[in-house]
C-alpha positions as CSV (number, residue, x, y, z in Angstrom):
1,X,-46.0,112.2,-24.3
2,X,-44.7,108.6,-24.2
3,X,-47.1,107.8,-21.2
4,X,-50.0,109.2,-23.2
5,X,-49.2,107.0,-26.2
6,X,-48.8,104.0,-23.9
7,X,-52.2,104.6,-22.3
8,X,-53.8,105.0,-25.7
9,X,-52.1,101.8,-26.9
10,X,-53.4,99.9,-23.8
11,X,-57.0,101.0,-24.5
12,X,-56.5,99.8,-28.2
13,X,-55.1,96.5,-27.1
14,X,-57.9,96.0,-24.6
15,X,-60.6,96.8,-27.2
16,X,-59.0,94.5,-29.7
17,X,-58.7,91.7,-27.2
18,X,-62.4,92.1,-26.2
19,X,-63.4,92.1,-29.8
20,X,-61.3,89.0,-30.5
21,X,-62.9,87.1,-27.6
22,X,-66.5,88.0,-28.6
23,X,-65.8,87.2,-32.2
24,X,-64.2,83.9,-31.3
25,X,-67.0,82.8,-29.1
26,X,-69.6,83.8,-31.8
27,X,-67.7,81.8,-34.5
28,X,-67.4,78.7,-32.3
29,X,-71.0,78.9,-31.3
30,X,-72.0,79.3,-35.0
31,X,-70.0,76.2,-35.8
32,X,-72.0,74.2,-33.1
33,X,-75.2,75.5,-34.6
34,X,-74.1,74.5,-38.1
35,X,-73.5,71.0,-36.7
36,X,-76.7,70.6,-34.7
37,X,-79.2,71.3,-37.5
38,X,-77.9,68.6,-40.0
39,X,-77.4,66.1,-37.1
40,X,-81.0,66.5,-35.9
41,X,-82.3,66.3,-39.5
42,X,-80.3,63.0,-40.0
43,X,-81.7,61.5,-36.8
44,X,-85.2,62.6,-37.8
45,X,-84.9,60.9,-41.2
46,X,-83.6,57.7,-39.6
47,X,-86.4,57.6,-37.0
48,X,-89.0,58.3,-39.7
49,X,-87.9,55.2,-41.6
50,X,-86.7,52.8,-38.9
51,X,-88.7,53.9,-35.9
52,X,-87.9,54.6,-32.2
53,X,-85.3,51.8,-31.9
54,X,-83.1,53.5,-34.5
55,X,-82.8,56.7,-32.5
56,X,-79.9,55.7,-30.3
57,X,-77.8,54.2,-33.1
58,X,-78.4,57.2,-35.3
59,X,-77.7,59.7,-32.5
60,X,-74.4,57.9,-31.7
61,X,-73.4,58.2,-35.4
62,X,-74.2,61.9,-36.0
63,X,-73.8,63.5,-32.5
64,X,-70.0,63.4,-32.2
65,X,-69.4,66.6,-30.4
66,X,-67.9,66.7,-26.8
67,X,-70.8,66.4,-24.3
68,X,-73.5,66.1,-26.9
69,X,-76.9,64.8,-25.9
70,X,-80.1,63.7,-27.6
71,X,-83.7,62.8,-26.7
72,X,-86.7,61.4,-28.4
73,X,-89.8,62.7,-26.6
74,X,-93.5,62.6,-27.2
75,X,-95.6,65.7,-27.6
76,X,-96.4,65.7,-23.9
77,X,-92.8,65.6,-22.9
78,X,-92.4,61.9,-22.2
79,X,-88.8,60.7,-22.8
80,X,-88.8,57.7,-25.1
81,X,-85.1,57.4,-25.8
82,X,-81.9,59.2,-24.8
83,X,-78.3,59.5,-25.9
84,X,-75.1,61.1,-24.6
85,X,-74.5,63.5,-21.8
86,X,-76.3,63.1,-18.4
87,X,-78.6,66.0,-19.1
88,X,-80.4,63.8,-21.6
89,X,-82.0,62.0,-18.7
90,X,-83.9,65.1,-17.8
91,X,-86.3,67.1,-20.0
92,X,-84.3,69.4,-22.3
93,X,-87.1,71.1,-24.3
94,X,-89.9,73.0,-22.7
95,X,-93.5,72.4,-23.9
96,X,-93.5,75.5,-26.0
97,X,-90.4,74.4,-27.9
98,X,-92.0,70.9,-28.4
99,X,-95.1,72.5,-29.9
100,X,-93.0,74.8,-32.1
101,X,-91.0,71.7,-33.3
102,X,-94.1,69.8,-34.2
103,X,-95.3,72.9,-36.1
104,X,-92.1,72.9,-38.2
105,X,-90.2,75.7,-36.5
106,X,-86.6,74.6,-35.7
107,X,-84.6,77.4,-34.2
108,X,-81.4,76.8,-32.2
109,X,-81.4,78.2,-28.7
110,X,-78.9,78.5,-25.8
111,X,-80.1,77.3,-22.4
112,X,-78.8,76.0,-19.1
113,X,-80.2,72.5,-18.9
114,X,-81.3,70.9,-15.6
115,X,-78.8,71.3,-12.8
116,X,-75.9,71.8,-15.1
117,X,-73.9,75.0,-14.8
118,X,-73.0,74.9,-18.5
119,X,-74.9,76.4,-21.4
120,X,-76.2,74.1,-24.1
121,X,-77.2,74.9,-27.7
122,X,-80.2,72.8,-28.7
123,X,-82.6,72.3,-31.5
124,X,-85.8,70.3,-31.8
125,X,-87.4,68.7,-34.9
126,X,-90.8,67.1,-35.2
127,X,-91.1,63.6,-36.8
128,X,-93.9,61.1,-37.4
129,X,-93.6,57.3,-37.5
130,X,-96.5,55.1,-38.2
131,X,-99.0,57.8,-37.3
132,X,-97.3,58.8,-34.0
133,X,-95.7,62.1,-33.5
134,X,-92.3,62.5,-31.8
135,X,-89.9,65.4,-31.2
136,X,-86.1,64.9,-31.7
137,X,-84.1,67.1,-29.4
138,X,-80.3,67.5,-30.1
139,X,-78.0,69.5,-27.7
140,X,-74.4,70.4,-27.5
141,X,-72.6,71.7,-24.4
142,X,-70.8,75.0,-24.8
143,X,-68.3,74.1,-22.1
144,X,-65.6,73.2,-24.6
145,X,-66.1,76.5,-26.2
146,X,-65.8,78.2,-22.9
147,X,-62.6,76.4,-22.2
148,X,-61.1,77.5,-25.5
149,X,-62.2,81.1,-25.0
150,X,-60.8,81.0,-21.5
151,X,-57.4,79.9,-22.8
152,X,-57.5,82.7,-25.3
153,X,-58.4,85.2,-22.6
154,X,-55.5,84.0,-20.4
155,X,-53.1,84.2,-23.3
156,X,-54.3,87.8,-24.0
157,X,-53.9,88.7,-20.4
158,X,-50.3,87.5,-20.5
159,X,-49.4,88.6,-24.0
160,X,-51.2,91.9,-23.8
161,X,-49.1,93.5,-21.0
162,X,-46.0,92.0,-22.4
163,X,-46.7,93.4,-25.8
164,X,-47.6,96.7,-24.2
165,X,-44.3,96.8,-22.2
166,X,-42.3,95.9,-25.3
167,X,-44.1,98.5,-27.3
168,X,-43.6,101.1,-24.6
169,X,-39.8,100.4,-24.3
170,X,-39.5,100.3,-28.1
171,X,-41.4,103.6,-28.4
172,X,-39.3,105.2,-25.7
173,X,-36.1,104.1,-27.4
174,X,-37.3,105.3,-30.8
175,X,-38.5,108.6,-29.3
176,X,-35.2,109.1,-27.6
177,X,-33.4,108.3,-30.8
178,X,-35.6,110.6,-32.9
179,X,-35.3,113.4,-30.3
180,X,-31.6,113.2,-29.9
181,X,-31.0,115.6,-32.9
182,X,-33.4,118.0,-31.4
183,X,-31.5,117.8,-28.0
184,X,-28.3,118.5,-29.9
185,X,-29.9,121.4,-31.6
186,X,-31.2,122.7,-28.3
187,X,-27.8,122.4,-26.5
188,X,-26.0,124.1,-29.4
189,X,-28.6,126.8,-29.6
190,X,-28.3,127.5,-25.9
191,X,-24.5,127.8,-26.3
192,X,-24.7,130.3,-29.1
193,X,-24.1,133.9,-28.0
194,X,-22.9,137.1,-29.4
195,X,-19.3,135.9,-29.0
196,X,-20.1,132.5,-30.7
197,X,-22.2,133.5,-33.6
198,X,-20.0,131.4,-35.9
199,X,-21.3,128.2,-34.3
200,X,-23.9,126.3,-36.3
201,X,-26.5,123.7,-35.5
202,X,-25.6,120.1,-36.4
203,X,-27.5,118.9,-39.5
204,X,-28.1,115.1,-39.9
205,X,-27.6,113.3,-43.1
206,X,-31.3,112.5,-43.5
207,X,-33.7,114.8,-45.2
208,X,-36.3,114.7,-42.5
209,X,-38.1,117.6,-40.7
210,X,-35.4,117.9,-38.0
211,X,-32.7,118.3,-40.7
212,X,-34.8,120.9,-42.5
213,X,-35.3,122.8,-39.2
214,X,-31.6,122.8,-38.5
215,X,-30.8,124.1,-42.0
216,X,-33.4,126.8,-41.6
217,X,-32.1,127.9,-38.2
218,X,-28.5,127.9,-39.6
219,X,-29.6,130.1,-42.4
220,X,-31.2,132.5,-39.9
221,X,-28.0,132.4,-37.8
222,X,-26.0,133.3,-41.0
223,X,-28.3,136.4,-41.5
224,X,-27.9,137.3,-37.8
225,X,-24.1,137.0,-37.9
226,X,-24.0,139.0,-41.1
227,X,-26.0,141.8,-39.4
228,X,-23.9,141.7,-36.2
229,X,-20.7,141.8,-38.3
230,X,-22.0,144.8,-40.1
231,X,-22.9,146.5,-36.8
232,X,-19.4,145.6,-35.5
233,X,-17.8,147.1,-38.6
234,X,-19.8,150.2,-38.2
235,X,-18.9,150.5,-34.5
236,X,-15.2,149.8,-35.2
237,X,-15.3,152.5,-37.9
238,X,-16.9,154.9,-35.5
239,X,-14.4,154.0,-32.8
240,X,-11.5,154.6,-35.2
241,X,-13.0,157.9,-36.2
242,X,-13.4,158.9,-32.6
243,X,-9.8,157.8,-31.8
244,X,-8.6,159.8,-34.8
245,X,-10.5,162.8,-33.7
246,X,-9.2,162.4,-30.1
247,X,-5.6,162.1,-31.4
248,X,-6.1,165.2,-33.6
249,X,-7.5,167.2,-30.6
250,X,-4.6,165.9,-28.5
251,X,-2.1,166.9,-31.2
252,X,-3.6,170.3,-31.4
253,X,-3.5,170.8,-27.6
254,X,0.1,169.6,-27.7
255,X,1.0,172.2,-30.3
256,X,-0.8,174.9,-28.4
257,X,1.2,173.9,-25.3
258,X,4.5,174.0,-27.3
259,X,3.6,177.4,-28.8
260,X,2.8,178.7,-25.4
261,X,5.9,177.2,-23.9
262,X,3.8,175.3,-21.3
263,X,4.5,171.7,-22.5
264,X,5.2,170.8,-18.8
265,X,7.9,168.2,-19.3
266,X,8.6,165.9,-16.3
267,X,12.1,164.6,-16.9
268,X,13.3,161.3,-15.4
269,X,15.5,158.4,-16.3
270,X,13.6,156.1,-18.7
271,X,14.6,153.1,-20.8
272,X,14.3,153.9,-24.5
273,X,14.0,150.2,-25.4
274,X,11.2,149.7,-22.9
275,X,9.3,152.7,-24.3
276,X,9.7,151.3,-27.9
277,X,8.5,147.8,-26.8
278,X,5.4,149.3,-25.2
279,X,4.6,151.2,-28.3
280,X,5.1,148.1,-30.5
281,X,2.8,146.1,-28.3
282,X,0.1,148.7,-28.2
283,X,0.0,148.9,-32.0
284,X,0.2,145.2,-32.6
285,X,-3.6,144.8,-33.4
286,X,-3.4,147.7,-35.9
287,X,-0.3,146.1,-37.6
288,X,-2.1,142.7,-37.8
289,X,-5.1,144.2,-39.4
290,X,-2.9,145.8,-42.1
291,X,-0.8,142.7,-42.6
292,X,2.4,144.4,-41.4
293,X,5.0,142.9,-39.0
294,X,6.5,145.1,-36.2
295,X,9.8,144.1,-34.7
296,X,11.9,145.7,-32.0
297,X,15.5,145.0,-31.2
298,X,18.4,146.7,-29.6
299,X,19.8,147.1,-26.1
300,X,18.4,149.0,-23.2
301,X,19.3,152.7,-23.3
302,X,18.7,155.0,-20.4
303,X,17.8,158.5,-21.4
304,X,16.6,161.6,-19.6
305,X,13.1,162.4,-20.9
306,X,9.5,162.7,-20.1
307,X,8.2,159.1,-20.7
308,X,4.7,160.2,-21.7
309,X,5.8,162.8,-24.2
310,X,8.6,160.6,-25.6
311,X,6.2,157.6,-26.0
312,X,3.9,159.9,-27.9
313,X,6.7,160.9,-30.3
314,X,7.8,157.3,-30.9
315,X,4.2,156.2,-31.4
316,X,3.8,158.9,-34.1
317,X,6.8,157.6,-36.0
318,X,5.6,153.9,-35.8
319,X,2.0,154.9,-36.9
320,X,3.5,156.8,-39.8
321,X,5.5,153.8,-40.8
322,X,2.4,151.5,-40.6
323,X,0.4,154.0,-42.8
324,X,3.0,153.8,-45.6
325,X,4.0,150.1,-45.3
326,X,2.5,147.7,-47.9
327,X,0.7,144.6,-46.8
328,X,3.3,142.0,-45.8
329,X,5.8,144.8,-45.0
330,X,8.1,145.1,-42.0
331,X,8.5,147.9,-39.5
332,X,11.6,147.7,-37.4
333,X,12.3,149.7,-34.2
334,X,16.0,149.7,-33.2
335,X,17.5,151.3,-30.1
336,X,21.2,152.0,-29.6
337,X,23.6,154.4,-27.8
338,X,26.2,156.7,-29.3
339,X,28.4,158.4,-26.7
340,X,25.9,160.5,-24.6
341,X,23.0,160.2,-27.0
342,X,20.2,157.6,-27.0
343,X,19.2,156.7,-30.6
344,X,15.9,155.1,-31.8
345,X,15.4,154.3,-35.5
346,X,12.0,153.4,-37.1
347,X,12.5,151.7,-40.5
348,X,9.7,150.8,-42.9
349,X,9.2,149.3,-46.4
350,X,7.2,152.2,-47.7
351,X,7.8,154.4,-50.8
352,X,10.2,156.6,-48.9
353,X,10.6,160.4,-48.8
354,X,12.1,162.3,-51.7
355,X,15.3,164.1,-50.8
356,X,13.8,167.5,-51.6
357,X,11.0,167.0,-49.1
358,X,13.0,165.6,-46.2
359,X,13.3,169.0,-44.5
360,X,9.6,169.8,-44.9
361,X,8.4,166.4,-43.7
362,X,8.2,167.7,-40.2
363,X,6.2,170.8,-41.0
364,X,2.7,171.1,-39.7
365,X,-0.1,169.8,-42.0
366,X,2.5,168.8,-44.6
367,X,1.9,165.6,-46.6
368,X,4.3,164.0,-49.1
369,X,1.4,162.7,-51.2
370,X,-1.1,165.5,-51.8
371,X,-3.8,163.0,-52.7
372,X,-3.9,161.7,-49.1
373,X,-6.4,163.3,-46.8
374,X,-7.2,163.2,-43.1
375,X,-9.2,159.9,-43.6
376,X,-6.3,158.1,-45.4
377,X,-3.2,159.9,-44.1
378,X,-3.9,161.3,-40.7
379,X,-4.1,164.9,-39.6
380,X,-0.6,165.9,-40.9
381,X,0.5,166.9,-37.4
382,X,2.2,163.7,-36.1
383,X,5.7,164.3,-37.4
384,X,5.5,168.0,-36.5
385,X,4.5,167.1,-32.9
386,X,7.3,164.5,-32.8
387,X,9.9,167.2,-33.7
388,X,8.5,169.6,-31.1
389,X,8.6,167.0,-28.4
390,X,12.1,165.7,-29.2
391,X,13.5,169.2,-29.5
392,X,11.9,170.2,-26.2
393,X,13.7,167.2,-24.7
394,X,17.0,168.5,-26.0
395,X,17.3,166.1,-28.9
396,X,16.6,166.0,-32.6
397,X,14.6,164.0,-35.1
398,X,15.4,163.5,-38.8
399,X,14.9,161.1,-41.7
400,X,17.7,159.3,-43.5
401,X,17.3,158.4,-47.1
402,X,17.4,154.9,-48.4
403,X,16.9,153.3,-51.8
404,X,13.5,152.1,-50.7
405,X,11.6,152.9,-47.5
406,X,12.3,155.4,-44.8
407,X,14.4,155.7,-41.6
408,X,13.2,158.1,-39.0
409,X,15.7,158.7,-36.2
410,X,15.1,160.1,-32.7
411,X,18.2,161.2,-30.8
412,X,17.8,162.3,-27.1
413,X,20.4,162.9,-24.4
414,X,21.3,159.9,-22.2
415,X,20.7,159.9,-18.5
416,X,23.5,161.3,-16.3
417,X,25.3,158.6,-14.3
418,X,24.6,158.6,-10.6
419,X,27.1,160.6,-8.5
420,X,29.8,158.6,-6.5
421,X,28.9,158.9,-2.8
422,X,32.5,158.4,-1.6
423,X,34.2,161.5,0.0
424,X,36.4,163.2,-2.5
425,X,35.2,161.2,-5.4
426,X,35.6,163.1,-8.7
427,X,38.3,165.6,-7.3
428,X,41.5,165.6,-9.3
429,X,45.0,165.4,-7.7
430,X,47.6,168.1,-8.3
431,X,51.1,167.1,-8.9
432,X,53.5,168.5,-6.2
């Protein structure tokens, strides 16, 4: 684009330069013509009064231009007197021009006179003195004009390319400066993706077209982001619903397995604190969305249990605590050991469980608040499944009342210590 503008500018400069040269030459030539006519008329008047001898003095007075020349000739072309440039020594006017001058016609013509290489502007006037006819020829060389025009041409040839170069560099700089906001808009737009829809195009302080374009595109990005956020919310809602349905189906399958005595426990030594930590981490995003803090503390406690089933039971208690905790609340998971029992307590800041309902809280499909449904309070199977799993592991689960909030406690047997491999270890001695 810049090269195209530079080429167009070069054509314009060349056309203006040519027009200037032609106009300058025409104006200078016109000035010569304007000087020749009154000069020839003055010489004619002097010769008419004083005669032929007055020609030279009169011509010297009025023909003051550089390389000016004058002749006084008879109608047949005989030169009677001359003045000025060397061309005056040779005939300057042709017979046709002499006849026209005697007839009163006095045009100004350009001609190359004699052996001169220069053009002259000349005019001829007829005059009579004492009954004899003469023709006064006045001429002015155009060589000074050619020199002046030549200097102007050289100046244009030097200044034109320099001006063109300066204009091209200035135009390139201005173009780069004006296109910089567009480049920034382009780079930012290329970086915007589905994961970076919050990015916006830079808007300059000016109120030009580029700023208007950036604001328009930012408005479009706002609409796109709003649409994507709505789609994301819909997908998250659908995902949560699918997860809720999956958990409900899983809970039902677990209950079926319990009822059919086919739960299939795989007992092994597991760390109760490690299971609690894993559950707390997995529910961290849910807790953050609800504005609830989950903390776990307590020592490692080795228990004999099925890690998958026990994790399920712990998760049910923590999810229940999150459901009933207010925004800004705290859910604490504490592990401890009491003799041969591993103990895990889940505490929350919720409304608590009335004493009359603490025994029924672990029944299937039971809800403390009847107004809560499956969408707001789960399936009503979580605590029931927790009790079935814990009891299948040989433990128990219960809730302890507090003034505010709830404490749900899981107690499962600790893992047995490893047998001592030494011979006779563990055999008591009898007194003799």
